[in-house]
Structures are given as structure tokens and as C-alpha cells.
All heavy atoms as TSV, in Angstrom:
chain	resi	resn	atom	element	x	y	z
A	1	MET	N	N	0.838	-1.220	-0.029
A	1	MET	CA	C	-0.013	0.003	0.016
A	1	MET	C	C	0.903	1.268	0.001
A	1	MET	O	O	1.945	1.289	0.604
A	1	MET	CB	C	-0.906	-0.051	1.151
A	1	MET	CG	C	-1.821	1.212	1.291
A	1	MET	SD	S	-3.106	0.875	2.452
A	1	MET	CE	C	-4.398	1.846	1.745
A	2	VAL	N	N	0.477	2.250	-0.713
A	2	VAL	CA	C	1.222	3.524	-0.826
A	2	VAL	C	C	0.953	4.355	0.444
A	2	VAL	O	O	-0.159	4.474	0.947
A	2	VAL	CB	C	0.703	4.303	-2.127
A	2	VAL	CG1	C	1.405	5.641	-2.167
A	2	VAL	CG2	C	0.988	3.464	-3.304
A	3	ASN	N	N	1.952	4.954	0.889
A	3	ASN	CA	C	1.923	5.919	2.054
A	3	ASN	C	C	0.819	6.917	1.930
A	3	ASN	O	O	0.568	7.494	0.741
A	3	ASN	CB	C	3.303	6.656	2.146
A	3	ASN	CG	C	3.324	7.547	3.220
A	3	ASN	OD1	O	2.596	8.522	3.352
A	3	ASN	ND2	N	4.367	7.429	4.104
A	4	MET	N	N	0.043	7.219	2.918
A	4	MET	CA	C	-1.103	8.095	2.897
A	4	MET	C	C	-0.709	9.524	2.463
A	4	MET	O	O	-1.435	10.157	1.761
A	4	MET	CB	C	-1.721	8.234	4.262
A	4	MET	CG	C	-3.025	9.023	4.243
A	4	MET	SD	S	-4.300	8.387	3.088
A	4	MET	CE	C	-5.171	7.314	4.129
A	5	ASP	N	N	0.490	10.003	2.860
A	5	ASP	CA	C	0.971	11.369	2.370
A	5	ASP	C	C	1.152	11.302	0.833
A	5	ASP	O	O	0.797	12.364	0.224
A	5	ASP	CB	C	2.322	11.668	2.987
A	5	ASP	CG	C	2.219	11.997	4.447
A	5	ASP	OD1	O	1.103	12.320	4.939
A	5	ASP	OD2	O	3.196	11.844	5.214
A	6	VAL	N	N	1.582	10.277	0.236
A	6	VAL	CA	C	1.752	10.155	-1.210
A	6	VAL	C	C	0.380	10.181	-1.876
A	6	VAL	O	O	0.187	10.904	-2.854
A	6	VAL	CB	C	2.530	8.977	-1.611
A	6	VAL	CG1	C	2.528	8.714	-3.103
A	6	VAL	CG2	C	3.960	9.020	-1.043
A	7	GLN	N	N	-0.591	9.417	-1.292
A	7	GLN	CA	C	-1.953	9.431	-1.848
A	7	GLN	C	C	-2.549	10.760	-1.815
A	7	GLN	O	O	-3.142	11.244	-2.773
A	7	GLN	CB	C	-2.768	8.410	-1.103
A	7	GLN	CG	C	-2.439	7.001	-1.219
A	7	GLN	CD	C	-3.272	6.043	-0.396
A	7	GLN	OE1	O	-4.485	6.358	-0.194
A	7	GLN	NE2	N	-2.719	5.035	0.134
A	8	GLU	N	N	-2.414	11.531	-0.628
A	8	GLU	CA	C	-3.050	12.848	-0.549
A	8	GLU	C	C	-2.351	13.852	-1.533
A	8	GLU	O	O	-3.044	14.645	-2.140
A	8	GLU	CB	C	-2.885	13.349	0.878
A	8	GLU	CG	C	-3.798	12.616	1.805
A	8	GLU	CD	C	-3.815	13.124	3.258
A	8	GLU	OE1	O	-3.281	14.271	3.429
A	8	GLU	OE2	O	-4.250	12.424	4.123
A	9	ALA	N	N	-1.020	13.725	-1.709
A	9	ALA	CA	C	-0.344	14.603	-2.668
A	9	ALA	C	C	-0.757	14.345	-4.112
A	9	ALA	O	O	-0.940	15.263	-4.904
A	9	ALA	CB	C	1.206	14.433	-2.515
A	10	PHE	N	N	-1.042	13.017	-4.467
A	10	PHE	CA	C	-1.491	12.640	-5.759
A	10	PHE	C	C	-2.857	13.295	-5.991
A	10	PHE	O	O	-3.025	14.017	-7.052
A	10	PHE	CB	C	-1.572	11.152	-5.859
A	10	PHE	CG	C	-2.310	10.694	-7.086
A	10	PHE	CD1	C	-1.710	10.740	-8.306
A	10	PHE	CD2	C	-3.568	10.097	-6.983
A	10	PHE	CE1	C	-2.357	10.293	-9.465
A	10	PHE	CE2	C	-4.230	9.707	-8.179
A	10	PHE	CZ	C	-3.591	9.818	-9.383
A	11	TYR	N	N	-3.821	13.154	-5.120
A	11	TYR	CA	C	-5.125	13.689	-5.285
A	11	TYR	C	C	-5.065	15.245	-5.275
A	11	TYR	O	O	-5.868	15.900	-6.025
A	11	TYR	CB	C	-6.080	13.141	-4.322
A	11	TYR	CG	C	-6.535	11.728	-4.655
A	11	TYR	CD1	C	-6.177	10.698	-3.923
A	11	TYR	CD2	C	-7.333	11.496	-5.833
A	11	TYR	CE1	C	-6.579	9.367	-4.150
A	11	TYR	CE2	C	-7.739	10.161	-6.134
A	11	TYR	CZ	C	-7.328	9.138	-5.329
A	11	TYR	OH	O	-7.735	7.886	-5.666
A	12	ALA	N	N	-4.281	15.808	-4.411
A	12	ALA	CA	C	-4.126	17.283	-4.346
A	12	ALA	C	C	-3.626	17.814	-5.671
A	12	ALA	O	O	-4.101	18.866	-6.153
A	12	ALA	CB	C	-3.238	17.724	-3.231
A	13	ASP	N	N	-2.705	17.183	-6.280
A	13	ASP	CA	C	-2.123	17.588	-7.577
A	13	ASP	C	C	-3.225	17.460	-8.628
A	13	ASP	O	O	-3.346	18.376	-9.468
A	13	ASP	CB	C	-0.962	16.627	-7.920
A	13	ASP	CG	C	-0.277	17.135	-9.226
A	13	ASP	OD1	O	0.213	18.262	-9.209
A	13	ASP	OD2	O	-0.268	16.366	-10.204
A	14	LEU	N	N	-4.010	16.444	-8.653
A	14	LEU	CA	C	-5.092	16.328	-9.622
A	14	LEU	C	C	-6.152	17.490	-9.391
A	14	LEU	O	O	-6.638	18.090	-10.326
A	14	LEU	CB	C	-5.800	15.032	-9.527
A	14	LEU	CG	C	-5.109	13.754	-10.072
A	14	LEU	CD1	C	-5.959	12.505	-9.885
A	14	LEU	CD2	C	-4.773	13.941	-11.533
A	15	ALA	N	N	-6.497	17.716	-8.159
A	15	ALA	CA	C	-7.471	18.706	-7.835
A	15	ALA	C	C	-7.042	20.083	-8.231
A	15	ALA	O	O	-7.821	20.957	-8.622
A	15	ALA	CB	C	-7.841	18.699	-6.358
A	16	ALA	N	N	-5.703	20.371	-8.222
A	16	ALA	CA	C	-5.160	21.635	-8.525
A	16	ALA	C	C	-4.986	21.890	-10.025
A	16	ALA	O	O	-4.702	23.019	-10.436
A	16	ALA	CB	C	-3.791	21.812	-7.818
A	17	ASP	N	N	-5.164	20.845	-10.828
A	17	ASP	CA	C	-4.960	20.931	-12.264
A	17	ASP	C	C	-6.065	21.789	-12.864
A	17	ASP	O	O	-7.222	21.533	-12.720
A	17	ASP	CB	C	-5.010	19.501	-12.823
A	17	ASP	CG	C	-4.815	19.517	-14.346
A	17	ASP	OD1	O	-4.390	20.521	-14.941
A	17	ASP	OD2	O	-5.117	18.457	-14.934
A	18	THR	N	N	-5.654	22.879	-13.607
A	18	THR	CA	C	-6.654	23.742	-14.236
A	18	THR	C	C	-6.640	23.659	-15.728
A	18	THR	O	O	-7.188	24.490	-16.453
A	18	THR	CB	C	-6.331	25.241	-13.828
A	18	THR	OG1	O	-5.005	25.534	-14.253
A	18	THR	CG2	C	-6.460	25.444	-12.351
A	19	SER	N	N	-6.035	22.516	-16.228
A	19	SER	CA	C	-5.858	22.339	-17.725
A	19	SER	C	C	-7.181	22.086	-18.418
A	19	SER	O	O	-7.332	22.266	-19.636
A	19	SER	CB	C	-4.842	21.302	-17.998
A	19	SER	OG	O	-5.452	19.992	-17.617
A	20	GLY	N	N	-8.127	21.525	-17.674
A	20	GLY	CA	C	-9.421	21.135	-18.268
A	20	GLY	C	C	-9.406	19.705	-18.723
A	20	GLY	O	O	-10.323	19.164	-19.306
A	21	ASP	N	N	-8.226	19.024	-18.578
A	21	ASP	CA	C	-8.142	17.677	-18.926
A	21	ASP	C	C	-8.987	16.793	-18.009
A	21	ASP	O	O	-9.347	17.252	-16.857
A	21	ASP	CB	C	-6.673	17.193	-18.820
A	21	ASP	CG	C	-5.784	17.778	-19.872
A	21	ASP	OD1	O	-6.276	18.345	-20.846
A	21	ASP	OD2	O	-4.527	17.754	-19.666
A	22	GLN	N	N	-9.355	15.639	-18.485
A	22	GLN	CA	C	-10.253	14.745	-17.749
A	22	GLN	C	C	-9.264	13.525	-17.259
A	22	GLN	O	O	-8.559	13.052	-18.077
A	22	GLN	CB	C	-11.374	14.230	-18.506
A	22	GLN	CG	C	-12.371	13.354	-17.791
A	22	GLN	CD	C	-13.517	12.939	-18.696
A	22	GLN	OE1	O	-13.283	12.167	-19.582
A	22	GLN	NE2	N	-14.695	13.484	-18.406
A	23	ASN	N	N	-9.417	13.190	-16.049
A	23	ASN	CA	C	-8.605	12.069	-15.519
A	23	ASN	C	C	-9.538	11.086	-14.916
A	23	ASN	O	O	-10.514	11.369	-14.222
A	23	ASN	CB	C	-7.665	12.570	-14.361
A	23	ASN	CG	C	-6.694	13.564	-14.875
A	23	ASN	OD1	O	-5.774	13.256	-15.622
A	23	ASN	ND2	N	-6.832	14.829	-14.500
A	24	HIS	N	N	-9.294	9.795	-15.168
A	24	HIS	CA	C	-10.041	8.740	-14.536
A	24	HIS	C	C	-8.998	7.901	-13.690
A	24	HIS	O	O	-8.026	7.408	-14.198
A	24	HIS	CB	C	-10.591	7.747	-15.594
A	24	HIS	CG	C	-11.613	8.414	-16.487
A	24	HIS	ND1	N	-12.970	8.266	-16.319
A	24	HIS	CD2	C	-11.409	9.221	-17.546
A	24	HIS	CE1	C	-13.579	8.940	-17.258
A	24	HIS	NE2	N	-12.651	9.586	-18.059
A	25	VAL	N	N	-9.422	7.783	-12.369
A	25	VAL	CA	C	-8.578	7.087	-11.484
A	25	VAL	C	C	-9.406	5.905	-10.929
A	25	VAL	O	O	-10.441	6.105	-10.323
A	25	VAL	CB	C	-8.101	7.988	-10.283
A	25	VAL	CG1	C	-7.325	7.216	-9.298
A	25	VAL	CG2	C	-7.326	9.199	-10.780
A	26	PHE	N	N	-8.987	4.735	-11.240
A	26	PHE	CA	C	-9.654	3.488	-10.794
A	26	PHE	C	C	-8.877	2.973	-9.542
A	26	PHE	O	O	-7.727	2.543	-9.611
A	26	PHE	CB	C	-9.606	2.440	-11.878
A	26	PHE	CG	C	-10.468	2.828	-13.064
A	26	PHE	CD1	C	-9.883	3.460	-14.126
A	26	PHE	CD2	C	-11.756	2.471	-13.078
A	26	PHE	CE1	C	-10.651	3.853	-15.162
A	26	PHE	CE2	C	-12.570	2.829	-14.215
A	26	PHE	CZ	C	-11.944	3.530	-15.275
A	27	GLU	N	N	-9.479	3.174	-8.438
A	27	GLU	CA	C	-8.833	2.853	-7.157
A	27	GLU	C	C	-9.859	2.286	-6.154
A	27	GLU	O	O	-11.041	2.502	-6.298
A	27	GLU	CB	C	-8.184	4.120	-6.600
A	27	GLU	CG	C	-7.303	3.860	-5.397
A	27	GLU	CD	C	-6.115	2.991	-5.597
A	27	GLU	OE1	O	-5.190	3.327	-6.363
A	27	GLU	OE2	O	-6.262	1.837	-5.045
A	28	ASN	N	N	-9.425	1.519	-5.227
A	28	ASN	CA	C	-10.277	0.894	-4.215
A	28	ASN	C	C	-10.343	1.697	-2.969
A	28	ASN	O	O	-10.898	1.268	-1.945
A	28	ASN	CB	C	-9.804	-0.549	-3.934
A	28	ASN	CG	C	-10.033	-1.492	-5.089
A	28	ASN	OD1	O	-10.963	-1.301	-5.779
A	28	ASN	ND2	N	-9.192	-2.419	-5.187
A	29	ILE	N	N	-9.768	2.849	-2.931
A	29	ILE	CA	C	-9.938	3.804	-1.799
A	29	ILE	C	C	-10.581	5.044	-2.219
A	29	ILE	O	O	-10.609	5.442	-3.406
A	29	ILE	CB	C	-8.541	4.111	-1.172
A	29	ILE	CG1	C	-7.677	4.855	-2.189
A	29	ILE	CG2	C	-7.877	2.838	-0.697
A	29	ILE	CD1	C	-6.430	5.479	-1.572
A	30	GLU	N	N	-11.174	5.783	-1.276
A	30	GLU	CA	C	-11.813	7.078	-1.497
A	30	GLU	C	C	-10.723	8.140	-1.503
A	30	GLU	O	O	-9.774	8.071	-0.698
A	30	GLU	CB	C	-12.782	7.407	-0.412
A	30	GLU	CG	C	-13.938	6.460	-0.313
A	30	GLU	CD	C	-14.960	6.646	-1.438
A	30	GLU	OE1	O	-15.206	7.760	-1.795
A	30	GLU	OE2	O	-15.508	5.619	-1.869
A	31	PRO	N	N	-10.830	9.213	-2.376
A	31	PRO	CA	C	-9.917	10.349	-2.229
A	31	PRO	C	C	-10.060	10.949	-0.823
A	31	PRO	O	O	-11.129	10.941	-0.274
A	31	PRO	CB	C	-10.295	11.265	-3.338
A	31	PRO	CG	C	-11.164	10.446	-4.235
A	31	PRO	CD	C	-11.693	9.369	-3.461
A	32	PRO	N	N	-9.007	11.554	-0.305
A	32	PRO	CA	C	-9.148	12.187	1.005
A	32	PRO	C	C	-10.194	13.329	0.944
A	32	PRO	O	O	-10.335	14.002	-0.049
A	32	PRO	CB	C	-7.759	12.756	1.272
A	32	PRO	CG	C	-6.861	12.027	0.340
A	32	PRO	CD	C	-7.665	11.597	-0.854
A	33	SER	N	N	-10.965	13.460	2.001
A	33	SER	CA	C	-12.059	14.487	2.075
A	33	SER	C	C	-11.406	15.871	1.899
A	33	SER	O	O	-12.100	16.791	1.372
A	33	SER	CB	C	-12.752	14.400	3.339
A	33	SER	OG	O	-11.880	14.518	4.478
A	34	SER	N	N	-10.135	16.086	2.254
A	34	SER	CA	C	-9.482	17.347	2.084
A	34	SER	C	C	-9.403	17.828	0.629
A	34	SER	O	O	-9.325	19.008	0.419
A	34	SER	CB	C	-8.088	17.398	2.721
A	34	SER	OG	O	-7.290	16.421	1.973
A	35	VAL	N	N	-9.493	16.941	-0.288
A	35	VAL	CA	C	-9.411	17.381	-1.745
A	35	VAL	C	C	-10.707	16.935	-2.523
A	35	VAL	O	O	-10.916	17.429	-3.589
A	35	VAL	CB	C	-8.249	16.795	-2.466
A	35	VAL	CG1	C	-6.939	17.375	-1.906
A	35	VAL	CG2	C	-8.245	15.252	-2.450
A	36	ARG	N	N	-11.539	16.090	-1.949
A	36	ARG	CA	C	-12.721	15.616	-2.668
A	36	ARG	C	C	-13.632	16.712	-3.153
A	36	ARG	O	O	-14.205	16.673	-4.178
A	36	ARG	CB	C	-13.530	14.629	-1.778
A	36	ARG	CG	C	-14.392	13.714	-2.553
A	36	ARG	CD	C	-15.082	12.681	-1.741
A	36	ARG	NE	N	-14.132	11.984	-0.936
A	36	ARG	CZ	C	-14.329	11.451	0.250
A	36	ARG	NH1	N	-15.542	11.571	0.778
A	36	ARG	NH2	N	-13.427	10.773	0.866
A	37	ASP	N	N	-13.793	17.857	-2.234
A	37	ASP	CA	C	-14.647	18.877	-2.559
A	37	ASP	C	C	-14.062	19.854	-3.628
A	37	ASP	O	O	-14.738	20.693	-4.175
A	37	ASP	CB	C	-15.022	19.670	-1.362
A	37	ASP	CG	C	-15.864	18.918	-0.380
A	37	ASP	OD1	O	-16.470	17.912	-0.826
A	37	ASP	OD2	O	-15.827	19.269	0.826
A	38	LYS	N	N	-12.783	19.637	-3.984
A	38	LYS	CA	C	-12.106	20.504	-4.995
A	38	LYS	C	C	-12.081	19.904	-6.372
A	38	LYS	O	O	-11.438	20.380	-7.245
A	38	LYS	CB	C	-10.686	20.779	-4.515
A	38	LYS	CG	C	-10.635	21.520	-3.184
A	38	LYS	CD	C	-9.218	21.667	-2.710
A	38	LYS	CE	C	-9.223	22.246	-1.321
A	38	LYS	NZ	N	-7.953	22.122	-0.617
A	39	MET	N	N	-12.777	18.726	-6.552
A	39	MET	CA	C	-12.751	18.004	-7.848
A	39	MET	C	C	-14.116	17.520	-8.065
A	39	MET	O	O	-14.953	17.372	-7.270
A	39	MET	CB	C	-11.702	16.920	-7.809
A	39	MET	CG	C	-12.023	15.778	-6.811
A	39	MET	SD	S	-10.900	14.380	-6.821
A	39	MET	CE	C	-9.464	15.072	-6.016
A	40	ARG	N	N	-14.336	17.184	-9.407
A	40	ARG	CA	C	-15.542	16.500	-9.754
A	40	ARG	C	C	-15.309	14.983	-9.533
A	40	ARG	O	O	-14.426	14.417	-10.151
A	40	ARG	CB	C	-15.951	16.696	-11.188
A	40	ARG	CG	C	-17.259	16.045	-11.540
A	40	ARG	CD	C	-17.683	16.415	-12.883
A	40	ARG	NE	N	-18.901	15.664	-13.201
A	40	ARG	CZ	C	-19.434	15.503	-14.358
A	40	ARG	NH1	N	-18.807	16.081	-15.354
A	40	ARG	NH2	N	-20.496	14.847	-14.554
A	41	TYR	N	N	-16.001	14.430	-8.514
A	41	TYR	CA	C	-15.703	13.101	-8.046
A	41	TYR	C	C	-16.963	12.277	-8.201
A	41	TYR	O	O	-18.027	12.677	-7.718
A	41	TYR	CB	C	-15.233	13.058	-6.590
A	41	TYR	CG	C	-15.195	11.750	-5.968
A	41	TYR	CD1	C	-14.212	10.814	-6.300
A	41	TYR	CD2	C	-16.132	11.437	-4.976
A	41	TYR	CE1	C	-14.187	9.599	-5.684
A	41	TYR	CE2	C	-16.104	10.168	-4.332
A	41	TYR	CZ	C	-15.139	9.257	-4.743
A	41	TYR	OH	O	-15.102	8.068	-4.104
A	42	THR	N	N	-16.852	11.125	-8.854
A	42	THR	CA	C	-17.983	10.190	-8.963
A	42	THR	C	C	-17.566	8.849	-8.355
A	42	THR	O	O	-16.598	8.258	-8.780
A	42	THR	CB	C	-18.353	9.947	-10.434
A	42	THR	OG1	O	-18.667	11.253	-10.949
A	42	THR	CG2	C	-19.595	9.098	-10.584
A	43	HIS	N	N	-18.306	8.396	-7.374
A	43	HIS	CA	C	-18.058	7.068	-6.768
A	43	HIS	C	C	-18.891	6.042	-7.472
A	43	HIS	O	O	-20.064	6.206	-7.579
A	43	HIS	CB	C	-18.438	7.147	-5.309
A	43	HIS	CG	C	-18.366	5.790	-4.661
A	43	HIS	ND1	N	-17.153	5.234	-4.089
A	43	HIS	CD2	C	-19.285	4.881	-4.429
A	43	HIS	CE1	C	-17.416	4.037	-3.663
A	43	HIS	NE2	N	-18.645	3.726	-3.772
A	44	PHE	N	N	-18.228	4.981	-7.961
A	44	PHE	CA	C	-18.924	3.858	-8.591
A	44	PHE	C	C	-19.068	2.791	-7.505
A	44	PHE	O	O	-18.073	2.251	-7.025
A	44	PHE	CB	C	-18.226	3.372	-9.816
A	44	PHE	CG	C	-18.196	4.409	-10.915
A	44	PHE	CD1	C	-17.068	5.198	-11.093
A	44	PHE	CD2	C	-19.239	4.595	-11.733
A	44	PHE	CE1	C	-17.029	6.155	-12.105
A	44	PHE	CE2	C	-19.231	5.512	-12.765
A	44	PHE	CZ	C	-18.133	6.370	-12.915
A	45	SER	N	N	-20.303	2.448	-7.153
A	45	SER	CA	C	-20.587	1.656	-5.995
A	45	SER	C	C	-20.356	0.135	-6.202
A	45	SER	O	O	-20.066	-0.583	-5.235
A	45	SER	CB	C	-21.974	1.862	-5.463
A	45	SER	OG	O	-22.922	1.305	-6.286
A	46	GLY	N	N	-20.679	-0.407	-7.313
A	46	GLY	CA	C	-20.694	-1.874	-7.536
A	46	GLY	C	C	-21.960	-2.450	-7.010
A	46	GLY	O	O	-22.100	-3.652	-6.977
A	47	ASN	N	N	-22.872	-1.591	-6.520
A	47	ASN	CA	C	-24.112	-2.037	-5.935
A	47	ASN	C	C	-25.241	-1.544	-6.749
A	47	ASN	O	O	-25.506	-0.440	-6.922
A	47	ASN	CB	C	-24.164	-1.465	-4.525
A	47	ASN	CG	C	-25.448	-1.889	-3.762
A	47	ASN	OD1	O	-26.381	-2.390	-4.390
A	47	ASN	ND2	N	-25.472	-1.601	-2.524
A	48	ALA	N	N	-26.019	-2.522	-7.319
A	48	ALA	CA	C	-27.098	-2.186	-8.233
A	48	ALA	C	C	-28.143	-1.262	-7.612
A	48	ALA	O	O	-28.866	-0.527	-8.233
A	48	ALA	CB	C	-27.785	-3.391	-8.793
A	49	ALA	N	N	-28.280	-1.308	-6.259
A	49	ALA	CA	C	-29.238	-0.473	-5.537
A	49	ALA	C	C	-28.702	0.984	-5.282
A	49	ALA	O	O	-29.455	1.847	-4.929
A	49	ALA	CB	C	-29.502	-1.091	-4.181
A	50	LYS	N	N	-27.419	1.212	-5.584
A	50	LYS	CA	C	-26.860	2.511	-5.393
A	50	LYS	C	C	-26.000	2.926	-6.642
A	50	LYS	O	O	-24.756	2.783	-6.689
A	50	LYS	CB	C	-25.947	2.522	-4.181
A	50	LYS	CG	C	-25.435	3.872	-3.778
A	50	LYS	CD	C	-24.563	3.799	-2.591
A	50	LYS	CE	C	-24.093	5.250	-2.316
A	50	LYS	NZ	N	-22.925	5.271	-1.463
A	51	PRO	N	N	-26.665	3.404	-7.673
A	51	PRO	CA	C	-26.003	3.813	-8.891
A	51	PRO	C	C	-25.060	4.974	-8.678
A	51	PRO	O	O	-25.328	5.715	-7.727
A	51	PRO	CB	C	-27.099	4.162	-9.863
A	51	PRO	CG	C	-28.409	3.792	-9.227
A	51	PRO	CD	C	-28.098	3.581	-7.735
A	52	PRO	N	N	-24.071	5.217	-9.535
A	52	PRO	CA	C	-23.714	4.348	-10.673
A	52	PRO	C	C	-23.034	3.091	-10.189
A	52	PRO	O	O	-22.090	3.126	-9.337
A	52	PRO	CB	C	-22.820	5.240	-11.520
A	52	PRO	CG	C	-22.242	6.240	-10.585
A	52	PRO	CD	C	-23.263	6.392	-9.458
A	53	VAL	N	N	-23.339	2.022	-10.839
A	53	VAL	CA	C	-22.806	0.714	-10.466
A	53	VAL	C	C	-21.372	0.555	-10.882
A	53	VAL	O	O	-20.535	0.058	-10.131
A	53	VAL	CB	C	-23.757	-0.446	-11.005
A	53	VAL	CG1	C	-23.100	-1.803	-10.678
A	53	VAL	CG2	C	-25.126	-0.377	-10.381
A	54	GLY	N	N	-21.101	0.900	-12.119
A	54	GLY	CA	C	-19.766	0.675	-12.626
A	54	GLY	C	C	-19.449	1.685	-13.714
A	54	GLY	O	O	-20.332	2.339	-14.227
A	55	PHE	N	N	-18.209	1.733	-14.116
A	55	PHE	CA	C	-17.761	2.706	-15.134
A	55	PHE	C	C	-18.384	2.392	-16.494
A	55	PHE	O	O	-18.710	3.289	-17.201
A	55	PHE	CB	C	-16.222	2.690	-15.219
A	55	PHE	CG	C	-15.671	3.694	-16.101
A	55	PHE	CD1	C	-15.675	5.023	-15.772
A	55	PHE	CD2	C	-15.178	3.406	-17.388
A	55	PHE	CE1	C	-15.133	6.048	-16.637
A	55	PHE	CE2	C	-14.651	4.276	-18.197
A	55	PHE	CZ	C	-14.670	5.601	-17.823
A	56	PHE	N	N	-18.521	1.138	-16.844
A	56	PHE	CA	C	-19.133	0.763	-18.085
A	56	PHE	C	C	-20.550	0.481	-17.847
A	56	PHE	O	O	-20.953	-0.300	-17.031
A	56	PHE	CB	C	-18.391	-0.442	-18.695
A	56	PHE	CG	C	-16.902	-0.182	-18.918
A	56	PHE	CD1	C	-15.979	-0.711	-18.045
A	56	PHE	CD2	C	-16.506	0.562	-20.013
A	56	PHE	CE1	C	-14.627	-0.439	-18.265
A	56	PHE	CE2	C	-15.177	0.783	-20.177
A	56	PHE	CZ	C	-14.224	0.246	-19.369
A	57	PRO	N	N	-21.442	1.099	-18.687
A	57	PRO	CA	C	-22.881	0.945	-18.476
A	57	PRO	C	C	-23.303	-0.493	-18.743
A	57	PRO	O	O	-22.701	-1.192	-19.565
A	57	PRO	CB	C	-23.523	1.923	-19.441
A	57	PRO	CG	C	-22.448	2.314	-20.403
A	57	PRO	CD	C	-21.101	2.050	-19.736
A	58	VAL	N	N	-24.333	-0.932	-18.080
A	58	VAL	CA	C	-24.953	-2.190	-18.259
A	58	VAL	C	C	-25.580	-2.271	-19.650
A	58	VAL	O	O	-26.294	-1.269	-20.098
A	58	VAL	CB	C	-25.995	-2.496	-17.148
A	58	VAL	CG1	C	-26.700	-3.855	-17.441
A	58	VAL	CG2	C	-25.375	-2.500	-15.790
A	59	GLN	N	N	-25.401	-3.270	-20.357
A	59	GLN	CA	C	-26.033	-3.385	-21.688
A	59	GLN	C	C	-27.479	-3.762	-21.497
A	59	GLN	O	O	-27.853	-4.744	-20.885
A	59	GLN	CB	C	-25.364	-4.463	-22.550
A	59	GLN	CG	C	-25.910	-4.601	-23.936
A	59	GLN	CD	C	-25.341	-3.517	-24.811
A	59	GLN	OE1	O	-25.171	-2.363	-24.401
A	59	GLN	NE2	N	-25.095	-3.723	-26.026
A	60	LEU	N	N	-28.394	-2.874	-21.970
A	60	LEU	CA	C	-29.767	-3.076	-21.827
A	60	LEU	C	C	-30.293	-3.909	-22.948
A	60	LEU	O	O	-29.859	-3.820	-24.115
A	60	LEU	CB	C	-30.518	-1.744	-21.824
A	60	LEU	CG	C	-30.184	-0.791	-20.670
A	60	LEU	CD1	C	-30.852	0.560	-20.853
A	60	LEU	CD2	C	-30.573	-1.403	-19.315
A	61	PRO	N	N	-31.289	-4.843	-22.645
A	61	PRO	CA	C	-31.852	-5.604	-23.664
A	61	PRO	C	C	-32.659	-4.764	-24.704
A	61	PRO	O	O	-33.236	-3.747	-24.328
A	61	PRO	CB	C	-32.839	-6.636	-22.951
A	61	PRO	CG	C	-33.143	-5.905	-21.679
A	61	PRO	CD	C	-31.921	-5.009	-21.372
A	62	ALA	N	N	-32.628	-5.182	-25.967
A	62	ALA	CA	C	-33.374	-4.405	-27.009
A	62	ALA	C	C	-34.781	-4.885	-27.082
A	62	ALA	O	O	-35.072	-6.051	-26.879
A	62	ALA	CB	C	-32.650	-4.582	-28.363
A	63	SER	N	N	-35.682	-3.939	-27.457
A	63	SER	CA	C	-37.017	-4.245	-27.650
A	63	SER	C	C	-37.171	-4.755	-29.149
A	63	SER	O	O	-36.241	-4.651	-29.925
A	63	SER	CB	C	-37.905	-3.054	-27.415
A	63	SER	OG	O	-37.638	-2.069	-28.449
A	64	PRO	N	N	-38.379	-5.239	-29.535
A	64	PRO	CA	C	-38.524	-5.721	-30.916
A	64	PRO	C	C	-38.243	-4.574	-31.929
A	64	PRO	O	O	-37.834	-4.829	-33.057
A	64	PRO	CB	C	-39.967	-6.094	-30.991
A	64	PRO	CG	C	-40.333	-6.468	-29.569
A	64	PRO	CD	C	-39.421	-5.516	-28.718
A	65	SER	N	N	-38.359	-3.273	-31.520
A	65	SER	CA	C	-38.072	-2.204	-32.401
A	65	SER	C	C	-36.642	-1.969	-32.558
A	65	SER	O	O	-36.178	-1.069	-33.377
A	65	SER	CB	C	-38.775	-0.937	-31.954
A	65	SER	OG	O	-38.184	-0.454	-30.768
A	66	GLY	N	N	-35.785	-2.587	-31.721
A	66	GLY	CA	C	-34.379	-2.438	-31.804
A	66	GLY	C	C	-33.863	-1.358	-30.855
A	66	GLY	O	O	-32.637	-1.152	-30.734
A	67	LYS	N	N	-34.748	-0.690	-30.118
A	67	LYS	CA	C	-34.308	0.297	-29.154
A	67	LYS	C	C	-34.132	-0.353	-27.766
A	67	LYS	O	O	-34.807	-1.290	-27.457
A	67	LYS	CB	C	-35.368	1.449	-29.061
A	67	LYS	CG	C	-35.472	2.213	-30.332
A	67	LYS	CD	C	-36.478	3.345	-30.180
A	67	LYS	CE	C	-36.541	4.132	-31.504
A	67	LYS	NZ	N	-37.490	5.184	-31.440
A	68	ALA	N	N	-33.276	0.252	-26.973
A	68	ALA	CA	C	-32.976	-0.299	-25.673
A	68	ALA	C	C	-34.199	-0.107	-24.790
A	68	ALA	O	O	-34.882	0.936	-24.889
A	68	ALA	CB	C	-31.793	0.366	-25.016
A	69	VAL	N	N	-34.486	-1.139	-23.999
A	69	VAL	CA	C	-35.635	-1.063	-23.057
A	69	VAL	C	C	-35.150	-0.476	-21.793
A	69	VAL	O	O	-34.179	-0.977	-21.144
A	69	VAL	CB	C	-36.178	-2.509	-22.850
A	69	VAL	CG1	C	-37.319	-2.473	-21.824
A	69	VAL	CG2	C	-36.659	-3.085	-24.178
A	70	LEU	N	N	-35.751	0.588	-21.335
A	70	LEU	CA	C	-35.393	1.225	-20.059
A	70	LEU	C	C	-36.305	0.840	-18.895
A	70	LEU	O	O	-37.347	0.623	-18.972
A	70	LEU	CB	C	-35.311	2.759	-20.205
A	70	LEU	CG	C	-34.356	3.285	-21.258
A	70	LEU	CD1	C	-34.474	4.793	-21.398
A	70	LEU	CD2	C	-32.955	2.869	-20.912
């Protein structure tokens, strides 16, 4: 496991980025609360009862018309 100071510095660097670039970080830990409010953060829960479940959307079955059924 990476030292907590290194993790906080990593997320602080991302939060301070003003380039407009988009970054996707796949990690099993939450970003520190000290920087979470400074970035657009989306938690993917893995729990169907608490969307969003995952980064890749679930493939919905098609109706006879060929459109996805919601």
C-alpha cells in the first residue's frame, strides 16, 4: 500500500490541475476528504441499488423495435 501522504499529494495535484483535462482514477480507496470537494468526483458503488454501479454501463436488452428497453 502507498503511504497516505503520497496518496493525498497525488489527489491534491489532480485537484489543482486547471488544464481542463479529464482524469479517470480506478482505485479501491476514496480520495481524501480534504481534496474531494475540490474536484468532480464520482463514486462507482458496484451495488445495483446504489448507482452508478460501474464505469461501463450495463447493456440493456433491445425491444422488438431495436431500441434499448429502459
